Backbone as CSV, one residue per row, in Angstrom:
resi,resn,N_x,N_y,N_z,CA_x,CA_y,CA_z,C_x,C_y,C_z
1,UNK,97.792,94.912,94.780,98.227,96.312,94.850,98.240,96.799,96.294
2,UNK,97.312,96.288,97.108,97.298,96.678,98.534,98.569,96.261,99.245
3,UNK,99.120,95.098,98.846,100.359,94.636,99.475,101.513,95.580,99.137
4,UNK,101.466,96.182,97.943,102.500,97.147,97.554,102.400,98.402,98.403
5,UNK,101.180,98.876,98.591,100.952,100.061,99.416,101.464,99.802,100.826
6,UNK,101.126,98.631,101.362,101.564,98.265,102.713,103.090,98.183,102.781
7,UNK,103.698,97.606,101.742,105.148,97.477,101.701,105.817,98.864,101.752
8,UNK,105.349,99.778,100.930,105.957,101.116,100.852,105.666,101.941,102.103
9,UNK,104.412,101.925,102.544,104.021,102.824,103.635,104.212,102.236,105.032
10,UNK,103.983,100.936,105.188,104.118,100.336,106.517,105.519,99.783,106.757
11,UNK,106.025,98.983,105.796,107.366,98.398,105.983,108.454,99.446,105.815
12,UNK,108.373,100.231,104.745,109.422,101.202,104.441,109.143,102.600,105.018
13,UNK,107.932,102.785,105.558,107.521,104.035,106.234,107.543,105.296,105.345
14,UNK,107.353,105.097,104.050,107.319,106.239,103.119,105.921,106.854,103.160
15,UNK,105.857,108.182,103.228,104.575,108.882,103.220,103.845,108.548,101.915
16,UNK,102.609,108.003,102.000,101.905,107.576,100.787,101.652,108.718,99.786
17,UNK,101.411,109.922,100.293,101.174,111.064,99.396,102.436,111.392,98.594
18,UNK,103.574,111.222,99.223,104.851,111.463,98.542,105.139,110.325,97.552
19,UNK,104.922,109.093,98.002,105.193,107.919,97.161,104.428,107.959,95.844
20,UNK,103.137,108.339,95.902,102.335,108.329,94.680,102.823,109.335,93.639
21,UNK,103.551,110.358,94.077,104.098,111.315,93.123,105.272,110.776,92.314
22,UNK,105.890,109.716,92.799,107.110,109.208,92.161,107.052,107.755,91.704
23,UNK,106.146,106.980,92.301,106.111,105.550,92.006,104.914,105.184,91.149
24,UNK,105.133,104.223,90.264,104.048,103.691,89.448,103.918,102.209,89.780
25,UNK,102.698,101.695,89.649,102.546,100.249,89.792,102.918,99.621,88.467
26,UNK,103.848,98.687,88.512,104.324,98.043,87.284,103.901,96.576,87.319
27,UNK,103.272,96.122,86.237,102.891,94.720,86.115,103.721,94.080,85.010
28,UNK,104.173,92.875,85.250,105.005,92.207,84.256,104.886,90.714,84.459
29,UNK,105.319,89.936,83.459,105.298,88.482,83.626,106.650,87.886,83.283
30,UNK,106.906,86.765,83.911,108.134,86.027,83.699,107.959,85.227,82.413
31,UNK,108.832,85.474,81.434,108.723,84.801,80.127,108.872,83.291,80.240
32,UNK,109.660,82.841,81.209,109.918,81.409,81.322,108.753,80.617,81.896
33,UNK,108.110,81.166,82.944,107.033,80.378,83.565,105.650,81.013,83.403
34,UNK,105.593,82.176,82.769,104.300,82.833,82.525,103.663,83.472,83.748
35,UNK,104.332,83.388,84.903,103.777,83.974,86.130,103.711,85.489,86.025
36,UNK,102.634,86.068,86.566,102.467,87.517,86.552,102.873,88.105,87.904
37,UNK,103.517,89.247,87.853,103.993,89.913,89.062,103.601,91.386,89.035
38,UNK,103.631,92.002,90.198,103.502,93.449,90.230,104.461,94.013,91.255
39,UNK,104.873,95.251,91.009,105.875,95.886,91.867,105.702,97.395,91.748
40,UNK,106.424,98.140,92.577,106.436,99.582,92.395,107.636,99.895,91.504
41,UNK,107.454,100.857,90.616,108.510,101.243,89.703,108.871,102.711,89.867
42,UNK,110.164,102.980,89.792,110.694,104.340,89.878,111.451,104.574,88.582
43,UNK,111.011,105.535,87.796,111.558,105.723,86.443,112.999,106.241,86.469
44,UNK,113.779,105.768,85.487,115.153,106.257,85.371,115.334,107.087,84.099
45,UNK,116.531,107.610,83.904,116.812,108.513,82.787,116.711,107.850,81.411
46,UNK,116.749,106.530,81.355,116.632,105.831,80.072,115.219,105.327,79.797
47,UNK,114.263,105.729,80.656,112.884,105.279,80.470,112.611,103.890,81.027
48,UNK,113.606,103.303,81.682,113.404,102.027,82.347,112.898,102.288,83.757
49,UNK,112.677,101.211,84.515,112.181,101.352,85.881,112.987,100.516,86.846
50,UNK,113.295,101.121,87.986,113.847,100.365,89.107,112.608,99.804,89.798
51,UNK,112.561,98.499,90.001,111.353,97.919,90.579,111.627,97.217,91.902
52,UNK,110.645,97.320,92.797,110.724,96.698,94.117,109.362,96.150,94.503
53,UNK,109.382,95.019,95.173,108.209,94.571,95.920,108.776,93.908,97.160
54,UNK,107.932,93.375,98.045,108.502,92.827,99.287,109.491,91.684,99.068
55,UNK,109.510,91.095,97.855,110.298,89.887,97.630,111.539,90.077,96.779
56,UNK,111.592,91.123,95.977,112.786,91.313,95.159,113.007,92.750,94.743
57,UNK,114.212,92.932,94.188,114.712,94.239,93.781,115.303,94.011,92.400
58,UNK,114.833,94.730,91.396,115.340,94.511,90.054,115.106,95.758,89.209
59,UNK,115.236,95.610,87.901,114.901,96.707,87.005,114.250,96.146,85.752
60,UNK,113.433,96.978,85.119,112.772,96.622,83.863,113.265,97.604,82.817
61,UNK,113.562,97.089,81.625,114.090,97.971,80.591,115.520,98.334,80.915
62,UNK,115.987,99.425,80.344,117.381,99.833,80.558,117.613,100.273,81.999
63,UNK,118.755,99.866,82.558,119.132,100.296,83.904,119.875,101.624,83.774
64,UNK,119.595,102.554,84.666,120.228,103.869,84.599,120.010,104.611,85.916
65,UNK,120.563,105.798,85.987,120.344,106.680,87.125,118.987,107.363,86.939
66,UNK,118.463,107.926,88.028,117.225,108.709,87.954,117.542,110.143,88.367
67,UNK,116.828,111.084,87.773,117.052,112.498,88.098,115.722,113.174,88.401
68,UNK,115.684,113.930,89.484,114.492,114.676,89.874,114.863,116.151,89.943
69,UNK,114.143,116.958,89.197,114.377,118.407,89.208,113.750,118.991,90.471
70,UNK,114.540,119.738,91.212,114.029,120.363,92.428,113.307,121.662,92.123
71,UNK,112.741,122.263,93.149,111.991,123.513,92.977,112.893,124.748,93.025
72,UNK,114.162,124.543,93.400,115.088,125.668,93.537,115.732,126.078,92.229
73,UNK,116.795,126.864,92.348,117.475,127.415,91.171,118.356,126.396,90.444
74,UNK,118.588,125.249,91.078,119.365,124.210,90.411,120.852,124.241,90.693
75,UNK,121.281,125.002,91.687,122.700,125.059,92.028,123.119,123.965,93.002
76,UNK,122.139,123.319,93.625,122.429,122.286,94.621,121.863,120.941,94.193
77,UNK,122.599,119.899,94.534,122.207,118.541,94.163,122.356,117.599,95.339
78,UNK,121.343,116.772,95.563,121.426,115.692,96.536,121.689,114.415,95.739
79,UNK,122.582,113.557,96.248,122.891,112.304,95.569,122.575,111.140,96.500
80,UNK,121.790,110.179,95.987,121.358,109.010,96.756,121.757,107.744,96.024
81,UNK,121.952,106.664,96.790,122.229,105.372,96.158,120.959,104.778,95.556
82,UNK,119.869,104.852,96.309,118.628,104.232,95.844,117.423,105.131,96.052
83,UNK,116.320,104.799,95.368,115.146,105.670,95.432,114.425,105.614,96.777
84,UNK,114.584,104.512,97.532,113.946,104.449,98.861,114.564,105.506,99.775
85,UNK,115.871,105.741,99.605,116.539,106.768,100.407,116.066,108.166,100.012
86,UNK,115.900,108.378,98.712,115.362,109.657,98.217,113.956,109.902,98.788
87,UNK,113.094,108.889,98.696,111.729,109.022,99.209,111.731,109.162,100.738
88,UNK,112.697,108.540,101.396,112.831,108.668,102.852,113.170,110.113,103.226
89,UNK,114.062,110.726,102.456,114.452,112.122,102.712,113.236,113.033,102.589
90,UNK,112.439,112.838,101.553,111.235,113.659,101.363,110.236,113.423,102.496
91,UNK,110.110,112.163,102.916,109.195,111.810,104.010,109.656,112.463,105.315
92,UNK,110.961,112.411,105.585,111.498,113.028,106.805,111.253,114.535,106.830
93,UNK,111.301,115.168,105.669,111.084,116.615,105.591,109.626,116.974,105.319
94,UNK,108.827,115.942,105.061,107.417,116.101,104.728,107.191,117.062,103.561
95,UNK,107.922,116.822,102.475,107.773,117.636,101.258,107.570,116.731,100.051
96,UNK,106.841,117.228,99.076,106.564,116.483,97.855,107.702,116.648,96.838
97,UNK,108.218,117.873,96.745,109.285,118.171,95.795,110.459,118.757,96.562
98,UNK,111.650,118.221,96.349,112.803,118.780,97.063,113.172,120.153,96.509
99,UNK,113.812,120.974,97.329,114.308,122.268,96.873,115.496,122.010,95.925
100,UNK,116.402,121.116,96.348,117.558,120.759,95.530,117.159,119.759,94.450
101,UNK,117.927,119.714,93.383,117.789,118.645,92.411,118.252,117.367,93.103
102,UNK,117.844,116.217,92.566,118.259,114.946,93.158,118.691,113.971,92.067
103,UNK,119.799,113.311,92.327,120.305,112.280,91.433,120.315,110.982,92.228
104,UNK,119.659,109.954,91.684,119.599,108.662,92.360,120.402,107.687,91.498
105,UNK,121.465,107.113,92.070,122.344,106.243,91.286,121.650,104.953,90.838
106,UNK,120.805,104.394,91.675,120.132,103.109,91.437,121.104,101.927,91.420
107,UNK,122.385,102.215,91.520,123.436,101.194,91.655,124.730,101.946,91.915
108,UNK,125.511,101.517,92.916,126.774,102.210,93.182,127.757,102.054,92.027
109,UNK,127.485,101.114,91.127,128.363,100.952,89.959,128.268,102.189,89.044
110,UNK,127.282,103.042,89.290,127.134,104.274,88.494,127.836,105.477,89.124
111,UNK,128.686,105.258,90.114,129.350,106.371,90.788,130.133,107.254,89.810
112,UNK,130.939,106.620,88.935,131.736,107.404,87.974,130.826,108.170,87.005
113,UNK,129.784,107.500,86.536,128.829,108.123,85.628,128.150,109.319,86.318
114,UNK,127.840,109.152,87.591,127.202,110.212,88.376,128.136,111.407,88.502
115,UNK,129.416,111.138,88.733,130.398,112.213,88.852,130.477,113.013,87.543
116,UNK,130.472,112.323,86.419,130.490,113.000,85.121,129.252,113.866,84.942
117,UNK,128.090,113.317,85.324,126.815,114.036,85.235,126.881,115.319,86.071
118,UNK,127.353,115.205,87.307,127.420,116.331,88.232,128.403,117.391,87.697
119,UNK,129.542,116.935,87.206,130.541,117.844,86.669,129.973,118.622,85.470
120,UNK,129.306,117.899,84.578,128.717,118.489,83.375,127.682,119.555,83.716
121,UNK,126.881,119.298,84.754,125.819,120.236,85.131,126.347,121.415,85.959
122,UNK,127.559,121.284,86.485,128.182,122.386,87.207,127.527,122.794,88.521
123,UNK,127.103,121.828,89.321,126.501,122.146,90.620,127.523,122.778,91.553
124,UNK,127.096,123.788,92.310,128.002,124.432,93.271,128.061,123.664,94.591
125,UNK,126.965,122.974,94.911,126.892,122.282,96.195,126.302,120.899,95.978
126,UNK,126.999,119.880,96.477,126.560,118.494,96.320,126.448,117.861,97.702
127,UNK,125.287,117.289,97.988,125.040,116.640,99.285,124.942,115.135,99.053
128,UNK,125.844,114.383,99.687,125.856,112.937,99.506,125.119,112.208,100.609
129,UNK,124.162,111.360,100.227,123.383,110.558,101.187,123.615,109.066,100.907
130,UNK,124.887,108.672,100.906,125.202,107.286,100.586,124.997,106.377,101.791
131,UNK,125.066,105.068,101.543,124.888,104.090,102.613,126.123,104.074,103.515
132,UNK,125.925,103.628,104.739,127.023,103.452,105.684,127.589,102.039,105.551
133,UNK,128.215,101.776,104.421,128.860,100.489,104.187,130.053,100.728,103.272
134,UNK,130.733,99.686,102.865,131.935,99.848,102.051,131.637,100.567,100.736
135,UNK,130.585,100.162,100.059,130.227,100.786,98.780,129.894,102.277,98.973
136,UNK,129.183,102.570,100.053,128.841,103.951,100.364,130.071,104.783,100.704
137,UNK,131.014,104.157,101.429,132.271,104.833,101.759,133.063,105.137,100.493
138,UNK,133.128,104.160,99.597,133.871,104.338,98.335,133.268,105.458,97.494
139,UNK,131.940,105.456,97.376,131.255,106.491,96.589,131.503,107.864,97.211
140,UNK,131.422,107.950,98.529,131.652,109.202,99.244,133.073,109.707,98.992
141,UNK,134.053,108.797,99.081,135.456,109.175,98.858,135.675,109.685,97.442
142,UNK,135.053,109.022,96.466,135.206,109.445,95.064,134.610,110.844,94.846
143,UNK,133.450,111.082,95.439,132.806,112.409,95.310,133.641,113.484,96.006
144,UNK,134.182,113.144,97.187,135.035,114.094,97.923,136.272,114.432,97.105
145,UNK,136.884,113.411,96.538,138.109,113.604,95.743,137.831,114.488,94.522
146,UNK,136.673,114.301,93.924,136.309,115.037,92.719,135.857,116.466,92.995
147,UNK,135.025,116.654,94.026,134.374,117.951,94.234,134.850,118.727,95.456
148,UNK,135.747,118.121,96.252,136.341,118.835,97.381,135.320,119.470,98.302
149,UNK,135.495,120.747,98.582,134.617,121.451,99.522,133.198,121.677,99.014
150,UNK,132.962,121.435,97.727,131.598,121.564,97.199,130.738,120.381,97.627
151,UNK,131.410,119.297,98.071,130.711,118.079,98.475,130.568,117.991,99.982
152,UNK,129.363,117.685,100.446,129.117,117.450,101.874,128.615,116.027,102.087
153,UNK,129.289,115.304,102.969,128.874,113.960,103.340,127.793,114.100,104.409
154,UNK,126.565,113.727,104.083,125.427,113.913,104.985,125.185,112.711,105.891
155,UNK,126.068,111.725,105.856,125.811,110.472,106.579,125.849,110.617,108.100
156,UNK,126.438,111.701,108.596,126.459,111.891,110.062,125.047,111.987,110.625
157,UNK,124.079,112.404,109.785,122.669,112.484,110.202,122.097,111.104,110.546
158,UNK,122.667,110.058,109.957,122.133,108.701,110.175,123.269,107.692,110.318
159,UNK,124.345,108.099,110.987,125.573,107.287,111.025,125.441,105.930,111.699
160,UNK,124.466,105.750,112.594,124.329,104.450,113.251,123.396,103.511,112.482
161,UNK,122.946,103.932,111.295,122.031,103.123,110.478,122.667,102.785,109.134
162,UNK,122.181,101.713,108.501,122.717,101.306,107.207,122.509,102.402,106.169
163,UNK,121.309,102.983,106.196,120.989,104.012,105.200,119.864,104.900,105.702
164,UNK,119.466,105.840,104.877,118.443,106.810,105.259,117.076,106.161,105.480
165,UNK,116.772,105.117,104.716,115.491,104.442,104.907,115.448,103.713,106.245
166,UNK,116.552,103.069,106.632,116.606,102.385,107.927,116.447,103.388,109.080
167,UNK,117.053,104.557,108.897,116.941,105.651,109.880,115.461,106.086,110.005
168,UNK,114.793,106.253,108.868,113.376,106.635,108.863,112.522,105.576,109.568
169,UNK,112.747,104.301,109.256,111.994,103.203,109.835,112.159,103.176,111.366
170,UNK,113.363,103.451,111.841,113.646,103.383,113.277,112.992,104.529,114.046
171,UNK,112.650,105.600,113.332,112.043,106.745,114.016,110.531,106.588,114.122
C-alpha cells in the first residue's frame, strides 16, 4: 500500500489529502495464475473502478464514465479524459471539492456518450481539459461542434504538456 501512496503522491504529484477523498485501495487476483494485486481505484457511474498502479492501467467491473458533483449550483461542468487529470486540477487549485461538476470520461471512446450526458443535464458552461494529442483534439472538436460558445477549451493552460497531470508533475 505504501508503494501506491508513493505512486500517487510522489510520481503523479497528487495531494494526498485530495487523493484519499476520491481513491480507494482495490485488491484483486488474477484468475489464471492466482497472483494477488493491489491498485488505486476511482469509482465510475456503473459501480466499477478505473484502476491504476505503477505497472498498469485497467478497470474492474463495468467500464464507464465517472461523475463528481461540485459544490456550486451545477450550471458548469469540467470534462476530463482521465481521473489523474481531474485530481491534478484539484491539486493545482488546492481544493478537495471542485466548484463545478466534473465528468471524467475514463476513455476517449466515451466522447459521444459524454456529449449526450452533458446535453441531457443542460450545462450552460463546459470546460474541456482534454489531452494534447490526436484523441484529445478529436474530443475537443466534437465538444466545440456540439456546444459552440458554451464550450471552452482549457488546454492553453498546459499546451506544451501531454496532459494536466504532466503539467502538474513539471511544476
